[in-house]
Structures are given as structure tokens and as C-alpha cells.
C-alpha positions in Angstrom: -10.9 36.5 4.8 -12.0 33.0 3.8 -11.7 30.2 6.4 -9.3 27.3 5.8 -10.7 24.3 4.2 -10.6 22.2 7.3 -12.6 24.6 9.5 -15.9 23.5 8.1 -15.3 19.7 8.6 -17.5 17.8 11.1 -16.1 15.6 13.8 -17.6 12.6 12.2 -15.7 13.2 9.1 -12.4 13.6 11.1 -13.0 10.3 12.8 -13.4 8.6 9.4 -10.1 10.0 8.2 -8.4 9.2 11.5 -9.6 5.5 11.4 -8.8 5.0 7.7 -5.4 6.6 8.0 -4.6 4.5 11.2 -5.9 1.3 9.4 -3.7 1.8 6.4 -0.7 2.8 8.4 -1.0 -0.4 10.5 -1.7 -2.3 7.2 1.7 -1.1 5.9 3.3 -2.0 9.2 2.1 -5.6 9.1 2.9 -5.8 5.2 6.4 -4.4 5.3 7.7 -6.2 8.4 8.3 -8.8 5.8 10.6 -6.6 3.8 12.6 -5.7 6.7 13.2 -9.2 7.7 14.0 -10.9 4.3 17.6 -11.0 4.9 17.6 -12.6 8.4 15.1 -15.1 7.3 17.2 -16.1 4.2 20.2 -16.6 6.6 18.3 -18.7 9.2 16.7 -21.0 6.6 19.3 -20.9 3.9 17.0 -19.5 1.2 17.7 -17.5 -2.0 16.0 -14.4 -3.4 13.8 -16.3 -5.7 12.1 -18.2 -2.9 11.7 -14.9 -0.9 10.2 -13.2 -4.0 7.9 -16.0 -4.4 6.6 -15.6 -0.7 6.1 -11.9 -1.6 4.1 -13.0 -4.6 1.9 -15.3 -2.5 1.3 -12.4 -0.1 0.2 -10.3 -3.1 -2.1 -13.1 -4.3 -3.8 -13.0 -0.8 -4.3 -9.2 -1.0 -6.0 -9.5 -4.4 -8.3 -12.3 -3.5 -9.0 -10.5 -0.1 -9.7 -7.2 -1.8 -12.4 -8.8 -4.0 -13.9 -10.8 -1.3 -14.1 -8.1 1.3 -15.1 -5.4 -1.1 -18.1 -7.5 -2.1 -18.9 -8.0 1.6 -18.5 -4.2 2.3 -21.3 -3.7 -0.3 -23.5 -6.2 1.4 -23.0 -5.7 5.3 -21.4 -2.1 5.5 -18.0 -0.4 5.2 -17.3 0.0 8.9 -18.3 -3.6 10.0 -15.9 -4.9 7.3 -13.1 -2.5 8.2 -13.0 -3.9 11.8 -13.1 -7.4 10.6 -10.2 -7.0 8.2 -8.0 -5.3 10.8 -8.6 -8.1 13.3 -7.8 -10.6 10.5 -4.4 -9.3 9.4 -3.3 -8.5 12.9 -3.9 -12.1 14.0 -2.1 -13.7 11.0 0.9 -11.3 11.2 1.5 -12.6 14.7 1.3 -16.2 13.5 4.0 -15.5 10.9 6.3 -15.3 13.9 5.6 -19.0 14.7 6.5 -20.1 11.2 8.8 -23.3 11.2 9.8 -23.0 7.5 9.0 -21.3 4.1 5.8 -23.2 3.6 4.4 -22.0 7.0 5.5 -18.5 6.3 4.1 -18.4 2.8 0.6 -19.6 4.2 0.4 -17.0 6.9 1.6 -14.3 4.5 -1.2 -15.2 2.2 -3.8 -15.1 4.9 -2.2 -11.8 6.2 -2.6 -10.3 2.7 -6.2 -11.5 2.5 -7.0 -9.1 5.3 -4.7 -6.4 4.2 -6.3 -6.3 0.7 -9.8 -6.0 2.3 -8.8 -3.2 4.6 -7.7 -0.8 1.9 -10.7 -1.6 -0.3 -13.1 -0.8 2.5 -11.4 2.2 4.1 -10.8 3.9 0.8 -14.4 3.6 -0.2 -15.6 4.8 3.2 -13.4 7.8 3.1 -14.5 8.8 -0.5 -18.3 8.3 0.3 -18.3 10.6 3.4 -15.9 13.5 2.4 -17.1 16.3 0.0 -15.6 16.1 -3.6 -13.6 19.3 -3.4 -11.5 17.8 -0.5 -11.5 14.2 -1.6 -8.0 14.3 -3.1 -6.5 16.0 0.0 -7.8 13.6 2.5 -6.9 10.5 0.2 -3.4 11.9 0.3 -3.5 12.1 4.1 -5.0 8.6 4.3 -2.4 7.2 1.8 0.4 8.8 3.8 -0.3 6.1 6.5 1.6 3.7 4.3 5.0 5.3 4.5 4.3 6.0 8.3 3.7 2.3 8.7 6.9 1.2 6.7 8.7 3.6 8.8 7.3 2.0 11.9 8.3 -1.3 10.6 11.8 -0.1 10.0 12.0 1.5 13.5 10.8 -1.7 15.2 13.3 -3.9 13.4 16.0 -1.3 14.3 15.0 -1.3 18.0 14.7 -5.1 18.2 18.2 -5.4 16.7 19.7 -3.2 19.1 17.6 -4.4 22.2 18.2 -8.1 21.5 21.8 -7.6 20.7 21.4 -9.2 17.2 22.5 -6.6 14.6 21.1 -8.8 11.7 18.1 -10.3 13.5 19.2 -13.8 12.8 18.8 -17.0 14.9 15.1 -16.3 15.2 15.3 -12.8 16.4 13.2 -11.6 13.4 10.2 -13.4 14.8 9.6 -10.7 17.5 8.9 -8.2 14.7 5.9 -10.3 13.6 4.5 -10.6 17.2 4.6 -6.7 17.3 2.2 -6.9 14.3 -0.7 -8.1 16.5 -1.1 -4.6 18.1 -3.2 -3.1 15.2 -6.3 -5.1 16.4 -6.6 -2.5 19.3 -7.8 -0.1 16.5 -11.1 -1.8 16.1 -12.4 -0.4 19.4 -12.0 3.1 18.3 -13.7 2.3 14.9 -16.7 0.7 16.7 -17.1 3.7 19.0 -16.4 6.6 16.8 -16.7 6.0 13.1 -20.1 6.3 11.4 -21.3 4.2 8.6 -21.4 5.7 5.0 -24.7 7.4 4.4 -24.4 6.7 0.7 -24.1 3.0 1.6 -27.2 3.2 3.9 -29.2 5.0 1.2 -28.2 2.5 -1.5 -29.1 -0.4 0.9 -32.6 1.0 1.2 -33.0 1.4 -2.5 -31.8 -2.1 -3.2 -31.1 -1.3 -6.9 -29.4 -3.9 -9.2 -26.5 -3.0 -11.5 -25.7 -4.4 -14.8 -22.1 -5.6 -15.4 -21.9 -3.5 -18.6 -22.1 -0.3 -16.4 -18.8 -0.9 -14.8 -16.9 -3.5 -16.7 -15.0 -1.0 -19.0 -13.9 1.1 -16.1 -12.8 -1.9 -14.1 -10.6 -3.1 -16.9 -9.0 0.3 -17.3 -8.5 0.6 -13.5 -7.2 -2.9 -13.1 -4.5 -2.5 -15.9 -3.5 0.9 -14.4 -3.2 -0.6 -10.9 -1.3 -3.6 -12.1 1.4 -1.5 -13.6 1.6 0.8 -10.6 1.8 -2.1 -8.1 4.4 -3.9 -10.2 6.6 -0.8 -10.2 6.2 -0.1 -6.5 6.7 -3.6 -5.1 9.6 -4.3 -7.5 11.4 -1.3 -5.9 10.3 -1.2 -2.3 9.9 -4.8 -1.3 13.6 -5.3 -2.2 14.9 -1.9 -1.0 16.1 -3.1 2.3 17.7 -6.1 1.0 19.3 -4.1 -1.9 20.8 -1.6 0.7 22.2 -4.4 2.8 23.3 -6.7 0.2 24.6 -4.6 -2.7 25.4 -1.4 -0.9 26.8 -3.1 2.4 24.5 -1.5 4.9 23.6 -3.7 7.9 20.0 -4.1 9.3 20.4 -1.0 11.6 21.8 1.3 8.9 19.3 0.0 6.5 16.5 0.8 8.9 17.7 4.2 9.3 17.8 4.8 5.5 14.3 3.3 5.2 12.9 5.9 7.7 14.5 8.7 5.6 12.8 7.3 2.5 9.5 7.1 4.2 9.6 10.6 5.5 9.9 11.5 1.8 6.9 9.2 1.1 4.8 10.9 3.7 5.5 14.3 2.1 4.8 12.9 -1.3 1.4 11.4 -0.3 0.1 14.6 1.3 1.3 17.1 -1.4 0.1 14.8 -4.2 -3.5 14.9 -2.7 -3.5 18.7 -2.9 -2.0 18.6 -6.3 -4.7 16.2 -7.6 -7.5 18.6 -6.3 -5.8 21.5 -7.9 -4.7 20.4 -11.5 -6.7 17.1 -11.8 -6.3 13.4 -11.4 -4.5 12.6 -14.7 -1.9 15.2 -15.0 -0.8 14.4 -11.4 -0.4 10.7 -12.2 1.5 11.3 -15.3 4.0 13.7 -13.8 4.8 11.3 -11.0 5.1 8.4 -13.4 7.5 10.1 -15.7 9.7 11.2 -12.9 9.8 7.7 -11.4 10.6 6.2 -14.9 13.8 8.2 -14.8 14.7 8.2 -11.0 14.5 4.4 -10.2 17.1 3.3 -12.6 19.5 6.0 -11.7 19.0 5.3 -8.1 19.4 1.5 -8.4 22.3 1.3 -11.0 24.2 4.7 -11.1 23.9 6.7 -8.0 27.2 7.1 -6.2 27.1 6.2 -2.5 27.3 9.8 -1.3 24.1 10.5 -3.0 22.2 7.7 -1.5 20.8 9.4 1.6 19.9 12.6 -0.5 18.1 10.5 -3.1 16.3 8.4 -0.6 13.7 11.0 0.5 13.3 11.9 -3.2 12.6 8.3 -4.1 10.2 8.0 -1.2 8.4 11.2 -2.4 7.8 10.2 -6.0 7.7 6.4 -5.3 4.9 6.6 -2.8 3.1 9.8 -3.6 1.1 8.8 -6.7 -0.8 6.1 -4.7 -2.6 9.1 -3.1 -4.5 9.4 -6.4 -6.1 6.0 -6.2 -8.7 6.3 -3.4 -10.4 9.3 -4.9 -10.0 8.3 -8.5 -11.2 4.8 -8.4 -14.1 5.9 -6.2 -15.1 8.5 -8.9 -15.2 5.8 -11.6 -17.8 3.6 -10.0 -21.3 3.9 -8.8 -22.1 3.5 -4.9 -24.0 0.3 -5.3 -21.0 -1.6 -6.6 -18.2 0.7 -5.5 -16.7 -1.6 -2.8 -16.6 -4.6 -5.0 -15.5 -2.8 -8.1 -12.9 -0.6 -6.5 -11.7 -3.5 -4.3 -11.4 -5.8 -7.4 -9.6 -3.2 -9.5 -7.0 -2.2 -6.8 -6.5 -5.6 -5.3 -6.5 -7.7 -8.5 -3.9 -5.1 -9.5 -2.0 -6.3 -6.4 -2.4 -9.9 -7.6 -0.8 -8.9 -10.9 1.8 -7.0 -9.0 3.0 -10.2 -7.2 5.0 -10.8 -10.4 7.1 -7.7 -9.5 8.9 -9.0 -6.4 9.2 -12.4 -7.9 10.5 -11.4 -11.3 13.0 -9.1 -9.5 14.0 -11.9 -7.3 14.7 -14.2 -10.3 16.4 -11.7 -12.2 18.6 -10.7 -9.4 20.2 -14.2 -9.4 21.9 -13.3 -12.7 21.9 -9.5 -13.1 22.0 -8.3 -9.6 19.3 -6.5 -7.5 20.1 -3.1 -8.9 19.4 -4.1 -12.5 16.4 -6.2 -11.6 14.8 -3.2 -9.6 15.3 -0.9 -12.5 12.7 -2.9 -14.6 10.2 -0.8 -12.6 10.8 2.1 -15.0 9.2 0.1 -17.9 5.9 -0.2 -15.8 6.0 3.5 -15.0 6.1 4.5 -18.5 3.3 2.1 -19.5 1.2 3.4 -16.7 1.6 7.0 -17.9 0.3 5.9 -21.3 -2.7 4.0 -19.8 -3.9 6.8 -17.6 -3.6 9.3 -20.3 -6.5 7.2 -22.0 -8.9 7.3 -19.0 -11.4 9.9 -17.9 -10.6 13.0 -15.7 -12.9 13.0 -12.6 -11.8 15.8 -10.6 -14.8 17.4 -8.6 -17.2 14.5 -9.4 -20.0 14.1 -7.1 -20.6 10.4 -6.0 -24.0 9.0 -6.7 
């Protein structure tokens, strides 16, 4: 009888997975606190959806610049060192968001929060891909990526708890600030990383070799990966950054009920991330992407425009499953497209410049919502999903590839 796949994994590899999972989970917690507090901030400061969408776009700009910057540094000074710095960075600036005195303050602090968040993913995903064997890379990427819906769920749980504890069901009159103060807590993770997480051997070997790389080696794959990520990030953020507001404003759910609904959605997201990773290792990277993109292109407009109220709680976990799950393909797929000596910078650029392009998603939805309503605006994500399916079909299949 063969042993289960996880029985042969060393403690060092488990520490890498745990650290990158927690880093991404807390990354999501700090990122999505904003989505959970859009409505009370709009109420307190008398803002409209276009302004709130613009602040989200500024946050996405920060993630893009941060991903490129920290990815470059990760190639120079090491994966684990940059992972710790970026977690400390985004924790500090999330806390400062709670001190904002107006939309300009909040936009600045969200930009700086995004700068750290973009670097955390770029570094953690590369570290995971470089340390785990190729036959399990998709599985553990799925487990790591499942940290995002867990973090989103934690953000929903915290806002729910604060609304109940503070006696402010809508988190208005400044009650929303306490959610951002909770975002300081991820800084504690750095102590564990420093003690338990080893540096990537591939990075250490590459550091000794000190080889140079020509831009032409990676440029074509950088362009391909960046376009793919732009489309996926547009689609995701067009839906999920506005989902709590859509539920409360167009479906009539308050902060507490919306928070409960988001938790149900994110439970589906956790399942989708994990099962997607196993699927990608089984049938390949490209078929898995295409399947999820096609389902999402049909599911999102039905959910946002046509689903009756009695189906919302049934469709929520399904939306979470497919709307989150495909992101599990990126840590493994992008790592397999690039050589070790530029992997941090190239993967960081592709994924996080894609997030910069995706800053258009929340902003466009916010603007369209003023005329057409949030449901119709959110449904534009289906166009991006169809385009993403076409783009990924043109790329290489990398299942089982050994990293050099």
C-alpha cells in the first residue's frame, strides 16, 4: 500500500507552507477590511461609490508597485528576509488607516498598505514554489492560496464582532476604525518566520553562481503572464471588492447579515482553492484555468442580476468556490514560467502589475454603478473571464516542470 503524498514531506517544507499560508491569509485580512467598511466610511464622510472605487484603485496601484519592488529585492537579498519585511510593512500601514481624517489620508495609507501586500505574495509564492517538489506544487499552492478566503472570512468576522460589541450595527460614527487597528496583529507572524522558515536553496545556489540573465529570455512570458493576471484581477476585484456593498445596498442586508453571507462565500472559496490545486496537478494548469473561467463567466452575471433572493445563500459558496479557486493556479504556473535568477522580479511584476491593471475593476464598477446599479456593473467581470480563457489557451502547459 502506497504512503499518502504528505507522509514524505520534511518539517522544513511544512514550515514554509504554514508561513506562506498565514502570510497570505493575513494579507487578505488587511486587504479586505476595506471592502467590509466601504459603506460606513461612505456614510461618515458623505462619499459616493466612485470615490470609494478610486481608493480601491489606488490600493491596487500600491500592490503593483510593491510586487515589482519587493520581488526585485527578494532576488537580491533573499526570500525569507523580504517576506518578514513586507508583513511588518502592511501591518503597520493597515493600522494607520484607522487614524485617517478623510479620503486623502485613507487613500495614502491604503496605497502604502498595498505596497507591502503586493510584495508579500510575490515573495511567499516564489519561496513555496522553489522549496516544494514539482509533483506537489499545485496542491500546496492551492493550500497557500486558500489563505485568502480565510483572511477575507476573518475580516468579515471581525467587522461582525465589532458591530455587535460596539453596539453600532452599521459601524458608523467612526466605529469602523477599530477594524483597521486589528490589522496590526499580522506583524506577530514575523517572529515565527525568522525562527522556523529556511531560505530557498535554489535562491542560495543562484546567489553563488551570480549568473546574469538577458531580458529576451523572459520578456515573452512576462507579457503573457501579465495580460492573464490583469484579466483575472479585474474580474475578481470587480466582484469581491463590491460584494459586501452590493449585498447591503441592493439586496438590503445590513453589516451583520452581509458579514455572515461573506463568511459563507469564503467557505466556498477555501474549498475551491484547495480542490483546484489537486485538479491542476492531475489534469494540468491550462485545462483547470479554462474550466473555472468559463463557469465564472456564466455564474457572475446570473448571481448579480437574476438570482432570486432565496437562492443567494445557496449561490454564495458556489461563487466563492469558482470565483476564488482559480487563483491557486498562479503560484505554481508563474513560477514554472521563469528561471530562478529572475523569478522573484518576473513573477512579482507579472502578478502585481496585473493587480495594477486590475485597479480599473473596482473603479469602473463604482462609476458604472452610479448609472446602471451595482449588479449590472459587477457583471462586467464575465467579459474579463471569457478573455482570460482565450489568453491562457495560448500559453504553455507546465505541469510537472522542474525549476532550474
